[in-house]
Structures are given as structure tokens and as C-alpha cells.
mmCIF file as Biopython writes it, N, C-alpha, C and O atoms, coordinates in Angstrom:
data_model
#
loop_
_atom_site.group_PDB
_atom_site.id
_atom_site.type_symbol
_atom_site.label_atom_id
_atom_site.label_alt_id
_atom_site.label_comp_id
_atom_site.label_asym_id
_atom_site.label_entity_id
_atom_site.label_seq_id
_atom_site.pdbx_PDB_ins_code
_atom_site.Cartn_x
_atom_site.Cartn_y
_atom_site.Cartn_z
_atom_site.occupancy
_atom_site.B_iso_or_equiv
_atom_site.auth_seq_id
_atom_site.auth_asym_id
_atom_site.pdbx_PDB_model_num
ATOM 1   N N  . MET A ? 1  ? -0.549  12.443  -3.053  1.0 0.0 1  A 1 
ATOM 2   C CA . MET A ? 1  ? 0.590   12.086  -3.862  1.0 0.0 1  A 1 
ATOM 3   C C  . MET A ? 1  ? 0.612   10.574  -4.140  1.0 0.0 1  A 1 
ATOM 4   O O  . MET A ? 1  ? 0.969   10.140  -5.235  1.0 0.0 1  A 1 
ATOM 5   N N  . LEU A ? 2  ? 0.224   9.783   -3.131  1.0 0.0 2  A 1 
ATOM 6   C CA . LEU A ? 2  ? 0.238   8.336   -3.318  1.0 0.0 2  A 1 
ATOM 7   C C  . LEU A ? 2  ? -0.731  7.915   -4.413  1.0 0.0 2  A 1 
ATOM 8   O O  . LEU A ? 2  ? -0.395  7.071   -5.244  1.0 0.0 2  A 1 
ATOM 9   N N  . SER A ? 3  ? -1.915  8.485   -4.425  1.0 0.0 3  A 1 
ATOM 10  C CA . SER A ? 3  ? -2.881  8.105   -5.455  1.0 0.0 3  A 1 
ATOM 11  C C  . SER A ? 3  ? -2.367  8.496   -6.841  1.0 0.0 3  A 1 
ATOM 12  O O  . SER A ? 3  ? -2.569  7.752   -7.801  1.0 0.0 3  A 1 
ATOM 13  N N  . TRP A ? 4  ? -1.714  9.640   -6.959  1.0 0.0 4  A 1 
ATOM 14  C CA . TRP A ? 4  ? -1.126  10.069  -8.237  1.0 0.0 4  A 1 
ATOM 15  C C  . TRP A ? 4  ? -0.050  9.062   -8.653  1.0 0.0 4  A 1 
ATOM 16  O O  . TRP A ? 4  ? 0.000   8.647   -9.811  1.0 0.0 4  A 1 
ATOM 17  N N  . PHE A ? 5  ? 0.799   8.675   -7.717  1.0 0.0 5  A 1 
ATOM 18  C CA . PHE A ? 5  ? 1.878   7.728   -7.987  1.0 0.0 5  A 1 
ATOM 19  C C  . PHE A ? 5  ? 1.311   6.391   -8.473  1.0 0.0 5  A 1 
ATOM 20  O O  . PHE A ? 5  ? 1.826   5.799   -9.422  1.0 0.0 5  A 1 
ATOM 21  N N  . ILE A ? 6  ? 0.251   5.924   -7.818  1.0 0.0 6  A 1 
ATOM 22  C CA . ILE A ? 6  ? -0.375  4.663   -8.210  1.0 0.0 6  A 1 
ATOM 23  C C  . ILE A ? 6  ? -0.969  4.761   -9.607  1.0 0.0 6  A 1 
ATOM 24  O O  . ILE A ? 6  ? -0.836  3.834   -10.406 1.0 0.0 6  A 1 
ATOM 25  N N  . HIS A ? 7  ? -1.620  5.872   -9.904  1.0 0.0 7  A 1 
ATOM 26  C CA . HIS A ? 7  ? -2.224  6.056   -11.233 1.0 0.0 7  A 1 
ATOM 27  C C  . HIS A ? 7  ? -1.186  6.138   -12.345 1.0 0.0 7  A 1 
ATOM 28  O O  . HIS A ? 7  ? -1.362  5.527   -13.399 1.0 0.0 7  A 1 
ATOM 29  N N  . HIS A ? 8  ? -0.121  6.874   -12.128 1.0 0.0 8  A 1 
ATOM 30  C CA . HIS A ? 8  ? 0.840   7.165   -13.192 1.0 0.0 8  A 1 
ATOM 31  C C  . HIS A ? 8  ? 2.017   6.193   -13.282 1.0 0.0 8  A 1 
ATOM 32  O O  . HIS A ? 8  ? 2.562   5.978   -14.364 1.0 0.0 8  A 1 
ATOM 33  N N  . PHE A ? 9  ? 2.403   5.615   -12.168 1.0 0.0 9  A 1 
ATOM 34  C CA . PHE A ? 9  ? 3.548   4.698   -12.141 1.0 0.0 9  A 1 
ATOM 35  C C  . PHE A ? 9  ? 3.233   3.485   -11.266 1.0 0.0 9  A 1 
ATOM 36  O O  . PHE A ? 9  ? 3.866   3.293   -10.227 1.0 0.0 9  A 1 
ATOM 37  N N  . PRO A ? 10 ? 2.254   2.659   -11.677 1.0 0.0 10 A 1 
ATOM 38  C CA . PRO A ? 10 ? 1.819   1.560   -10.805 1.0 0.0 10 A 1 
ATOM 39  C C  . PRO A ? 10 ? 2.912   0.561   -10.438 1.0 0.0 10 A 1 
ATOM 40  O O  . PRO A ? 10 ? 2.948   0.088   -9.302  1.0 0.0 10 A 1 
ATOM 41  N N  . ALA A ? 11 ? 3.792   0.233   -11.357 1.0 0.0 11 A 1 
ATOM 42  C CA . ALA A ? 11 ? 4.851   -0.739  -11.034 1.0 0.0 11 A 1 
ATOM 43  C C  . ALA A ? 11 ? 5.806   -0.164  -9.994  1.0 0.0 11 A 1 
ATOM 44  O O  . ALA A ? 11 ? 6.185   -0.857  -9.050  1.0 0.0 11 A 1 
ATOM 45  N N  . SER A ? 12 ? 6.194   1.084   -10.160 1.0 0.0 12 A 1 
ATOM 46  C CA . SER A ? 12 ? 7.071   1.731   -9.174  1.0 0.0 12 A 1 
ATOM 47  C C  . SER A ? 12 ? 6.356   1.901   -7.843  1.0 0.0 12 A 1 
ATOM 48  O O  . SER A ? 12 ? 6.965   1.750   -6.783  1.0 0.0 12 A 1 
ATOM 49  N N  . ALA A ? 13 ? 5.065   2.214   -7.896  1.0 0.0 13 A 1 
ATOM 50  C CA . ALA A ? 13 ? 4.284   2.371   -6.668  1.0 0.0 13 A 1 
ATOM 51  C C  . ALA A ? 13 ? 4.204   1.046   -5.916  1.0 0.0 13 A 1 
ATOM 52  O O  . ALA A ? 13 ? 4.273   1.030   -4.688  1.0 0.0 13 A 1 
ATOM 53  N N  . GLN A ? 14 ? 4.060   -0.064  -6.640  1.0 0.0 14 A 1 
ATOM 54  C CA . GLN A ? 14 ? 4.028   -1.377  -5.980  1.0 0.0 14 A 1 
ATOM 55  C C  . GLN A ? 14 ? 5.334   -1.624  -5.244  1.0 0.0 14 A 1 
ATOM 56  O O  . GLN A ? 14 ? 5.334   -2.072  -4.098  1.0 0.0 14 A 1 
ATOM 57  N N  . TRP A ? 15 ? 6.438   -1.332  -5.902  1.0 0.0 15 A 1 
ATOM 58  C CA . TRP A ? 15 ? 7.742   -1.539  -5.270  1.0 0.0 15 A 1 
ATOM 59  C C  . TRP A ? 15 ? 7.866   -0.657  -4.036  1.0 0.0 15 A 1 
ATOM 60  O O  . TRP A ? 15 ? 8.288   -1.122  -2.978  1.0 0.0 15 A 1 
ATOM 61  N N  . CYS A ? 16 ? 7.502   0.608   -4.168  1.0 0.0 16 A 1 
ATOM 62  C CA . CYS A ? 16 ? 7.628   1.571   -3.081  1.0 0.0 16 A 1 
ATOM 63  C C  . CYS A ? 16 ? 6.760   1.179   -1.884  1.0 0.0 16 A 1 
ATOM 64  O O  . CYS A ? 16 ? 7.228   1.205   -0.746  1.0 0.0 16 A 1 
ATOM 65  N N  . VAL A ? 17 ? 5.515   0.821   -2.130  1.0 0.0 17 A 1 
ATOM 66  C CA . VAL A ? 17 ? 4.617   0.413   -1.044  1.0 0.0 17 A 1 
ATOM 67  C C  . VAL A ? 17 ? 5.148   -0.860  -0.387  1.0 0.0 17 A 1 
ATOM 68  O O  . VAL A ? 17 ? 5.078   -0.998  0.834   1.0 0.0 17 A 1 
ATOM 69  N N  . GLY A ? 18 ? 5.670   -1.778  -1.171  1.0 0.0 18 A 1 
ATOM 70  C CA . GLY A ? 18 ? 6.272   -2.988  -0.611  1.0 0.0 18 A 1 
ATOM 71  C C  . GLY A ? 18 ? 7.442   -2.671  0.305   1.0 0.0 18 A 1 
ATOM 72  O O  . GLY A ? 18 ? 7.597   -3.280  1.363   1.0 0.0 18 A 1 
ATOM 73  N N  . GLU A ? 19 ? 8.261   -1.719  -0.106  1.0 0.0 19 A 1 
ATOM 74  C CA . GLU A ? 19 ? 9.401   -1.303  0.717   1.0 0.0 19 A 1 
ATOM 75  C C  . GLU A ? 19 ? 8.936   -0.640  2.007   1.0 0.0 19 A 1 
ATOM 76  O O  . GLU A ? 19 ? 9.496   -0.888  3.075   1.0 0.0 19 A 1 
ATOM 77  N N  . ILE A ? 20 ? 7.913   0.203   1.907   1.0 0.0 20 A 1 
ATOM 78  C CA . ILE A ? 20 ? 7.373   0.865   3.097   1.0 0.0 20 A 1 
ATOM 79  C C  . ILE A ? 20 ? 6.845   -0.177  4.077   1.0 0.0 20 A 1 
ATOM 80  O O  . ILE A ? 20 ? 7.112   -0.095  5.275   1.0 0.0 20 A 1 
ATOM 81  N N  . MET A ? 21 ? 6.098   -1.156  3.571   1.0 0.0 21 A 1 
ATOM 82  C CA . MET A ? 21 ? 5.556   -2.206  4.440   1.0 0.0 21 A 1 
ATOM 83  C C  . MET A ? 21 ? 6.682   -3.017  5.079   1.0 0.0 21 A 1 
ATOM 84  O O  . MET A ? 21 ? 6.616   -3.350  6.262   1.0 0.0 21 A 1 
ATOM 85  N N  . SER A ? 22 ? 7.700   -3.329  4.308   1.0 0.0 22 A 1 
ATOM 86  C CA . SER A ? 22 ? 8.824   -4.111  4.823   1.0 0.0 22 A 1 
ATOM 87  C C  . SER A ? 22 ? 9.580   -3.352  5.910   1.0 0.0 22 A 1 
ATOM 88  O O  . SER A ? 22 ? 9.883   -3.909  6.965   1.0 0.0 22 A 1 
ATOM 89  N N  . GLU A ? 23 ? 9.879   -2.093  5.654   1.0 0.0 23 A 1 
ATOM 90  C CA . GLU A ? 23 ? 10.606  -1.284  6.639   1.0 0.0 23 A 1 
ATOM 91  C C  . GLU A ? 23 ? 9.785   -1.077  7.914   1.0 0.0 23 A 1 
ATOM 92  O O  . GLU A ? 23 ? 10.325  -1.137  9.018   1.0 0.0 23 A 1 
ATOM 93  N N  . ALA A ? 24 ? 8.486   -0.834  7.761   1.0 0.0 24 A 1 
ATOM 94  C CA . ALA A ? 24 ? 7.628   -0.652  8.941   1.0 0.0 24 A 1 
ATOM 95  C C  . ALA A ? 24 ? 7.598   -1.927  9.779   1.0 0.0 24 A 1 
ATOM 96  O O  . ALA A ? 24 ? 7.590   -1.869  11.009  1.0 0.0 24 A 1 
ATOM 97  N N  . ASP A ? 25 ? 7.581   -3.069  9.114   1.0 0.0 25 A 1 
ATOM 98  C CA . ASP A ? 25 ? 7.572   -4.343  9.829   1.0 0.0 25 A 1 
ATOM 99  C C  . ASP A ? 25 ? 8.906   -4.582  10.526  1.0 0.0 25 A 1 
ATOM 100 O O  . ASP A ? 25 ? 8.942   -4.909  11.712  1.0 0.0 25 A 1 
ATOM 101 N N  . GLN A ? 26 ? 9.990   -4.421  9.796   1.0 0.0 26 A 1 
ATOM 102 C CA . GLN A ? 26 ? 11.311  -4.725  10.341  1.0 0.0 26 A 1 
ATOM 103 C C  . GLN A ? 26 ? 11.755  -3.734  11.414  1.0 0.0 26 A 1 
ATOM 104 O O  . GLN A ? 26 ? 12.281  -4.134  12.452  1.0 0.0 26 A 1 
ATOM 105 N N  . GLN A ? 27 ? 11.544  -2.450  11.167  1.0 0.0 27 A 1 
ATOM 106 C CA . GLN A ? 27 ? 12.063  -1.443  12.094  1.0 0.0 27 A 1 
ATOM 107 C C  . GLN A ? 27 ? 11.100  -1.072  13.214  1.0 0.0 27 A 1 
ATOM 108 O O  . GLN A ? 27 ? 11.527  -0.708  14.310  1.0 0.0 27 A 1 
ATOM 109 N N  . LEU A ? 28 ? 9.795   -1.164  12.938  1.0 0.0 28 A 1 
ATOM 110 C CA . LEU A ? 28 ? 8.822   -0.710  13.920  1.0 0.0 28 A 1 
ATOM 111 C C  . LEU A ? 28 ? 7.902   -1.811  14.440  1.0 0.0 28 A 1 
ATOM 112 O O  . LEU A ? 28 ? 7.142   -1.601  15.385  1.0 0.0 28 A 1 
ATOM 113 N N  . GLY A ? 29 ? 7.978   -2.982  13.815  1.0 0.0 29 A 1 
ATOM 114 C CA . GLY A ? 29 ? 7.131   -4.091  14.235  1.0 0.0 29 A 1 
ATOM 115 C C  . GLY A ? 29 ? 5.673   -3.933  13.840  1.0 0.0 29 A 1 
ATOM 116 O O  . GLY A ? 29 ? 4.797   -4.547  14.448  1.0 0.0 29 A 1 
ATOM 117 N N  . ILE A ? 30 ? 5.402   -3.111  12.822  1.0 0.0 30 A 1 
ATOM 118 C CA . ILE A ? 30 ? 4.029   -2.905  12.350  1.0 0.0 30 A 1 
ATOM 119 C C  . ILE A ? 30 ? 3.771   -3.903  11.224  1.0 0.0 30 A 1 
ATOM 120 O O  . ILE A ? 30 ? 4.480   -3.882  10.218  1.0 0.0 30 A 1 
ATOM 121 N N  . PRO A ? 31 ? 2.779   -4.772  11.367  1.0 0.0 31 A 1 
ATOM 122 C CA . PRO A ? 31 ? 2.499   -5.768  10.330  1.0 0.0 31 A 1 
ATOM 123 C C  . PRO A ? 31 ? 2.185   -5.114  8.980   1.0 0.0 31 A 1 
ATOM 124 O O  . PRO A ? 31 ? 1.616   -4.024  8.922   1.0 0.0 31 A 1 
ATOM 125 N N  . ALA A ? 32 ? 2.559   -5.790  7.913   1.0 0.0 32 A 1 
ATOM 126 C CA . ALA A ? 32 ? 2.361   -5.275  6.553   1.0 0.0 32 A 1 
ATOM 127 C C  . ALA A ? 32 ? 0.903   -4.939  6.281   1.0 0.0 32 A 1 
ATOM 128 O O  . ALA A ? 32 ? 0.610   -3.938  5.627   1.0 0.0 32 A 1 
ATOM 129 N N  . GLN A ? 33 ? -0.010  -5.760  6.775   1.0 0.0 33 A 1 
ATOM 130 C CA . GLN A ? 33 ? -1.431  -5.519  6.529   1.0 0.0 33 A 1 
ATOM 131 C C  . GLN A ? 33 ? -1.900  -4.215  7.165   1.0 0.0 33 A 1 
ATOM 132 O O  . GLN A ? 33 ? -2.741  -3.520  6.595   1.0 0.0 33 A 1 
ATOM 133 N N  . VAL A ? 34 ? -1.370  -3.876  8.332   1.0 0.0 34 A 1 
ATOM 134 C CA . VAL A ? 34 ? -1.744  -2.645  9.025   1.0 0.0 34 A 1 
ATOM 135 C C  . VAL A ? 34 ? -1.226  -1.432  8.254   1.0 0.0 34 A 1 
ATOM 136 O O  . VAL A ? 34 ? -1.951  -0.458  8.051   1.0 0.0 34 A 1 
ATOM 137 N N  . THR A ? 35 ? 0.022   -1.501  7.832   1.0 0.0 35 A 1 
ATOM 138 C CA . THR A ? 35 ? 0.605   -0.414  7.050   1.0 0.0 35 A 1 
ATOM 139 C C  . THR A ? 35 ? -0.142  -0.234  5.741   1.0 0.0 35 A 1 
ATOM 140 O O  . THR A ? 35 ? -0.449  0.892   5.347   1.0 0.0 35 A 1 
ATOM 141 N N  . ALA A ? 36 ? -0.436  -1.329  5.068   1.0 0.0 36 A 1 
ATOM 142 C CA . ALA A ? 36 ? -1.133  -1.257  3.789   1.0 0.0 36 A 1 
ATOM 143 C C  . ALA A ? 36 ? -2.517  -0.655  3.949   1.0 0.0 36 A 1 
ATOM 144 O O  . ALA A ? 36 ? -2.948  0.132   3.106   1.0 0.0 36 A 1 
ATOM 145 N N  . GLU A ? 37 ? -3.216  -1.008  5.009   1.0 0.0 37 A 1 
ATOM 146 C CA . GLU A ? 37 ? -4.551  -0.441  5.237   1.0 0.0 37 A 1 
ATOM 147 C C  . GLU A ? 37 ? -4.475  1.067   5.444   1.0 0.0 37 A 1 
ATOM 148 O O  . GLU A ? 37 ? -5.321  1.807   4.942   1.0 0.0 37 A 1 
ATOM 149 N N  . GLY A ? 38 ? -3.480  1.517   6.172   1.0 0.0 38 A 1 
ATOM 150 C CA . GLY A ? 38 ? -3.295  2.957   6.359   1.0 0.0 38 A 1 
ATOM 151 C C  . GLY A ? 38 ? -2.996  3.665   5.055   1.0 0.0 38 A 1 
ATOM 152 O O  . GLY A ? 38 ? -3.529  4.744   4.795   1.0 0.0 38 A 1 
ATOM 153 N N  . LEU A ? 39 ? -2.149  3.071   4.234   1.0 0.0 39 A 1 
ATOM 154 C CA . LEU A ? 39 ? -1.823  3.655   2.933   1.0 0.0 39 A 1 
ATOM 155 C C  . LEU A ? 39 ? -3.038  3.647   2.008   1.0 0.0 39 A 1 
ATOM 156 O O  . LEU A ? 39 ? -3.279  4.613   1.285   1.0 0.0 39 A 1 
ATOM 157 N N  . ARG A ? 40 ? -3.797  2.559   2.031   1.0 0.0 40 A 1 
ATOM 158 C CA . ARG A ? 40 ? -4.998  2.477   1.201   1.0 0.0 40 A 1 
ATOM 159 C C  . ARG A ? 40 ? -6.007  3.543   1.603   1.0 0.0 40 A 1 
ATOM 160 O O  . ARG A ? 40 ? -6.570  4.225   0.747   1.0 0.0 40 A 1 
ATOM 161 N N  . ARG A ? 41 ? -6.232  3.686   2.889   1.0 0.0 41 A 1 
ATOM 162 C CA . ARG A ? 41 ? -7.174  4.712   3.370   1.0 0.0 41 A 1 
ATOM 163 C C  . ARG A ? 41 ? -6.711  6.110   2.982   1.0 0.0 41 A 1 
ATOM 164 O O  . ARG A ? 41 ? -7.519  6.950   2.586   1.0 0.0 41 A 1 
ATOM 165 N N  . SER A ? 42 ? -5.431  6.351   3.095   1.0 0.0 42 A 1 
ATOM 166 C CA . SER A ? 42 ? -4.905  7.654   2.717   1.0 0.0 42 A 1 
ATOM 167 C C  . SER A ? 42 ? -5.102  7.926   1.228   1.0 0.0 42 A 1 
ATOM 168 O O  . SER A ? 42 ? -5.489  9.029   0.842   1.0 0.0 42 A 1 
ATOM 169 N N  . ALA A ? 43 ? -4.839  6.936   0.403   1.0 0.0 43 A 1 
ATOM 170 C CA . ALA A ? 43 ? -4.971  7.110   -1.050  1.0 0.0 43 A 1 
ATOM 171 C C  . ALA A ? 43 ? -6.416  7.311   -1.478  1.0 0.0 43 A 1 
ATOM 172 O O  . ALA A ? 43 ? -6.679  8.005   -2.459  1.0 0.0 43 A 1 
ATOM 173 N N  . THR A ? 44 ? -7.351  6.714   -0.757  1.0 0.0 44 A 1 
ATOM 174 C CA . THR A ? 44 ? -8.762  6.863   -1.140  1.0 0.0 44 A 1 
ATOM 175 C C  . THR A ? 44 ? -9.415  8.063   -0.464  1.0 0.0 44 A 1 
ATOM 176 O O  . THR A ? 44 ? -10.309 8.679   -1.045  1.0 0.0 44 A 1 
ATOM 177 N N  . THR A ? 45 ? -8.994  8.408   0.739   1.0 0.0 45 A 1 
ATOM 178 C CA . THR A ? 45 ? -9.598  9.517   1.472   1.0 0.0 45 A 1 
ATOM 179 C C  . THR A ? 45 ? -8.960  10.853  1.096   1.0 0.0 45 A 1 
ATOM 180 O O  . THR A ? 45 ? -9.661  11.820  0.797   1.0 0.0 45 A 1 
ATOM 181 N N  . ASN A ? 46 ? -7.632  10.902  1.112   1.0 0.0 46 A 1 
ATOM 182 C CA . ASN A ? 46 ? -6.919  12.152  0.852   1.0 0.0 46 A 1 
ATOM 183 C C  . ASN A ? 46 ? -6.568  12.327  -0.621  1.0 0.0 46 A 1 
ATOM 184 O O  . ASN A ? 46 ? -6.281  13.437  -1.071  1.0 0.0 46 A 1 
ATOM 185 N N  . GLY A ? 47 ? -6.593  11.247  -1.355  1.0 0.0 47 A 1 
ATOM 186 C CA . GLY A ? 47 ? -6.270  11.301  -2.775  1.0 0.0 47 A 1 
ATOM 187 C C  . GLY A ? 47 ? -7.516  11.072  -3.598  1.0 0.0 47 A 1 
ATOM 188 O O  . GLY A ? 47 ? -8.635  11.139  -3.089  1.0 0.0 47 A 1 
ATOM 189 N N  . ASN A ? 48 ? -7.316  10.804  -4.867  1.0 0.0 48 A 1 
ATOM 190 C CA . ASN A ? 48 ? -8.482  10.596  -5.733  1.0 0.0 48 A 1 
ATOM 191 C C  . ASN A ? 48 ? -8.531  9.173   -6.277  1.0 0.0 48 A 1 
ATOM 192 O O  . ASN A ? 48 ? -9.036  8.943   -7.375  1.0 0.0 48 A 1 
ATOM 193 N N  . LEU A ? 49 ? -8.010  8.229   -5.517  1.0 0.0 49 A 1 
ATOM 194 C CA . LEU A ? 49 ? -8.049  6.829   -5.913  1.0 0.0 49 A 1 
ATOM 195 C C  . LEU A ? 49 ? -9.395  6.247   -5.474  1.0 0.0 49 A 1 
ATOM 196 O O  . LEU A ? 49 ? -9.746  6.290   -4.295  1.0 0.0 49 A 1 
ATOM 197 N N  . ASN A ? 50 ? -10.141 5.704   -6.437  1.0 0.0 50 A 1 
ATOM 198 C CA . ASN A ? 50 ? -11.445 5.147   -6.053  1.0 0.0 50 A 1 
ATOM 199 C C  . ASN A ? 50 ? -11.248 3.781   -5.381  1.0 0.0 50 A 1 
ATOM 200 O O  . ASN A ? 50 ? -10.187 3.167   -5.485  1.0 0.0 50 A 1 
ATOM 201 N N  . ALA A ? 51 ? -12.281 3.335   -4.703  1.0 0.0 51 A 1 
ATOM 202 C CA . ALA A ? 51 ? -12.194 2.105   -3.901  1.0 0.0 51 A 1 
ATOM 203 C C  . ALA A ? 51 ? -11.851 0.885   -4.751  1.0 0.0 51 A 1 
ATOM 204 O O  . ALA A ? 51 ? -11.085 0.025   -4.315  1.0 0.0 51 A 1 
ATOM 205 N N  . ARG A ? 52 ? -12.407 0.798   -5.957  1.0 0.0 52 A 1 
ATOM 206 C CA . ARG A ? 52 ? -12.140 -0.358  -6.822  1.0 0.0 52 A 1 
ATOM 207 C C  . ARG A ? 52 ? -10.669 -0.398  -7.236  1.0 0.0 52 A 1 
ATOM 208 O O  . ARG A ? 52 ? -10.036 -1.453  -7.185  1.0 0.0 52 A 1 
ATOM 209 N N  . ASP A ? 53 ? -10.128 0.747   -7.645  1.0 0.0 53 A 1 
ATOM 210 C CA . ASP A ? 53 ? -8.722  0.804   -8.044  1.0 0.0 53 A 1 
ATOM 211 C C  . ASP A ? 53 ? -7.800  0.534   -6.857  1.0 0.0 53 A 1 
ATOM 212 O O  . ASP A ? 53 ? -6.769  -0.123  -6.998  1.0 0.0 53 A 1 
ATOM 213 N N  . ALA A ? 54 ? -8.175  1.042   -5.698  1.0 0.0 54 A 1 
ATOM 214 C CA . ALA A ? 54 ? -7.375  0.797   -4.496  1.0 0.0 54 A 1 
ATOM 215 C C  . ALA A ? 54 ? -7.362  -0.685  -4.155  1.0 0.0 54 A 1 
ATOM 216 O O  . ALA A ? 54 ? -6.313  -1.244  -3.835  1.0 0.0 54 A 1 
ATOM 217 N N  . GLU A ? 55 ? -8.524  -1.319  -4.222  1.0 0.0 55 A 1 
ATOM 218 C CA . GLU A ? 55 ? -8.613  -2.751  -3.922  1.0 0.0 55 A 1 
ATOM 219 C C  . GLU A ? 55 ? -7.745  -3.554  -4.892  1.0 0.0 55 A 1 
ATOM 220 O O  . GLU A ? 55 ? -7.021  -4.462  -4.482  1.0 0.0 55 A 1 
ATOM 221 N N  . GLU A ? 56 ? -7.824  -3.218  -6.164  1.0 0.0 56 A 1 
ATOM 222 C CA . GLU A ? 56 ? -7.030  -3.917  -7.175  1.0 0.0 56 A 1 
ATOM 223 C C  . GLU A ? 56 ? -5.533  -3.729  -6.934  1.0 0.0 56 A 1 
ATOM 224 O O  . GLU A ? 56 ? -4.771  -4.695  -6.969  1.0 0.0 56 A 1 
ATOM 225 N N  . PHE A ? 57 ? -5.118  -2.504  -6.692  1.0 0.0 57 A 1 
ATOM 226 C CA . PHE A ? 57 ? -3.696  -2.222  -6.479  1.0 0.0 57 A 1 
ATOM 227 C C  . PHE A ? 57 ? -3.180  -2.931  -5.232  1.0 0.0 57 A 1 
ATOM 228 O O  . PHE A ? 57 ? -2.185  -3.654  -5.296  1.0 0.0 57 A 1 
ATOM 229 N N  . PHE A ? 58 ? -3.847  -2.730  -4.104  1.0 0.0 58 A 1 
ATOM 230 C CA . PHE A ? 58 ? -3.344  -3.284  -2.849  1.0 0.0 58 A 1 
ATOM 231 C C  . PHE A ? 58 ? -3.471  -4.800  -2.775  1.0 0.0 58 A 1 
ATOM 232 O O  . PHE A ? 58 ? -2.739  -5.434  -2.015  1.0 0.0 58 A 1 
ATOM 233 N N  . SER A ? 59 ? -4.375  -5.396  -3.540  1.0 0.0 59 A 1 
ATOM 234 C CA . SER A ? 59 ? -4.466  -6.859  -3.566  1.0 0.0 59 A 1 
ATOM 235 C C  . SER A ? 59 ? -3.224  -7.473  -4.198  1.0 0.0 59 A 1 
ATOM 236 O O  . SER A ? 59 ? -2.875  -8.616  -3.903  1.0 0.0 59 A 1 
ATOM 237 N N  . ARG A ? 60 ? -2.557  -6.718  -5.065  1.0 0.0 60 A 1 
ATOM 238 C CA . ARG A ? 60 ? -1.319  -7.215  -5.689  1.0 0.0 60 A 1 
ATOM 239 C C  . ARG A ? 60 ? -0.101  -6.984  -4.811  1.0 0.0 60 A 1 
ATOM 240 O O  . ARG A ? 60 ? 0.923   -7.644  -4.987  1.0 0.0 60 A 1 
ATOM 241 N N  . VAL A ? 61 ? -0.198  -6.065  -3.876  1.0 0.0 61 A 1 
ATOM 242 C CA . VAL A ? 61 ? 0.975   -5.662  -3.083  1.0 0.0 61 A 1 
ATOM 243 C C  . VAL A ? 61 ? 1.007   -6.316  -1.703  1.0 0.0 61 A 1 
ATOM 244 O O  . VAL A ? 61 ? 2.072   -6.713  -1.231  1.0 0.0 61 A 1 
ATOM 245 N N  . VAL A ? 62 ? -0.133  -6.429  -1.065  1.0 0.0 62 A 1 
ATOM 246 C CA . VAL A ? 62 ? -0.192  -6.861  0.327   1.0 0.0 62 A 1 
ATOM 247 C C  . VAL A ? 62 ? -0.182  -8.381  0.433   1.0 0.0 62 A 1 
ATOM 248 O O  . VAL A ? 62 ? -0.948  -9.058  -0.253  1.0 0.0 62 A 1 
ATOM 249 N N  . PRO A ? 63 ? 0.691   -8.923  1.297   1.0 0.0 63 A 1 
ATOM 250 C CA . PRO A ? 63 ? 0.668   -10.377 1.514   1.0 0.0 63 A 1 
ATOM 251 C C  . PRO A ? 63 ? -0.651  -10.790 2.160   1.0 0.0 63 A 1 
ATOM 252 O O  . PRO A ? 63 ? -1.226  -10.041 2.949   1.0 0.0 63 A 1 
ATOM 253 N N  . THR A ? 64 ? -1.119  -11.971 1.825   1.0 0.0 64 A 1 
ATOM 254 C CA . THR A ? 64 ? -2.400  -12.440 2.350   1.0 0.0 64 A 1 
ATOM 255 C C  . THR A ? 64 ? -2.283  -12.951 3.778   1.0 0.0 64 A 1 
ATOM 256 O O  . THR A ? 64 ? -3.265  -12.921 4.520   1.0 0.0 64 A 1 
ATOM 257 N N  . GLN A ? 65 ? -1.133  -13.408 4.172   1.0 0.0 65 A 1 
ATOM 258 C CA . GLN A ? 65 ? -0.919  -13.923 5.528   1.0 0.0 65 A 1 
ATOM 259 C C  . GLN A ? 65 ? 0.162   -13.107 6.204   1.0 0.0 65 A 1 
ATOM 260 O O  . GLN A ? 65 ? 1.140   -12.720 5.564   1.0 0.0 65 A 1 
ATOM 261 N N  . PRO A ? 66 ? -0.001  -12.836 7.503   1.0 0.0 66 A 1 
ATOM 262 C CA . PRO A ? 66 ? 1.075   -12.153 8.244   1.0 0.0 66 A 1 
ATOM 263 C C  . PRO A ? 66 ? 2.339   -12.991 8.232   1.0 0.0 66 A 1 
ATOM 264 O O  . PRO A ? 66 ? 2.286   -14.218 8.309   1.0 0.0 66 A 1 
ATOM 265 N N  . SER A ? 67 ? 3.473   -12.319 8.136   1.0 0.0 67 A 1 
ATOM 266 C CA . SER A ? 67 ? 4.740   -13.059 8.168   1.0 0.0 67 A 1 
ATOM 267 C C  . SER A ? 67 ? 5.016   -13.531 9.589   1.0 0.0 67 A 1 
ATOM 268 O O  . SER A ? 67 ? 4.653   -12.867 10.560  1.0 0.0 67 A 1 
ATOM 269 N N  . SER A ? 68 ? 5.664   -14.688 9.696   1.0 0.0 68 A 1 
ATOM 270 C CA . SER A ? 68 ? 5.920   -15.272 11.018  1.0 0.0 68 A 1 
ATOM 271 C C  . SER A ? 68 ? 7.271   -14.862 11.538  1.0 0.0 68 A 1 
ATOM 272 O O  . SER A ? 68 ? 7.657   -15.260 12.637  1.0 0.0 68 A 1 
#
């Protein structure tokens, strides 16, 4: 479903993935990069998102540095 969402509604998917990363960090203490990697793997392994598209999408969503 995530790969479909990214393909068909990329702007909404960016917002949604950002919210998931934020909530996981705030409520569970899971860094955004860890959550994003799990979502990326799921979208490429369980979905039909190719590695290039996944890299492009997640590079726009994931912060480059862990938040302090």
C-alpha cells in the first residue's frame, strides 16, 4: 500500500511518512532514520517501488542528521 501511495499521491505520502517518523520519534524514541529505513525496505520489498524511486522519495523526506 505504501508503494502505491508514493506512486499516486507523492506529496501526501511525504506528509504521511513525515508524521509517522515524527510520532515514532516522539512517542517511542525511534530515530527518524530508523523508521524511514523500515518504511523504505517495506515499500521496495513488499511493494513495487523500485530502488531508484525509493531513494528519490525518501531523500526528500528523511532528515540528514538525527534530531538532538
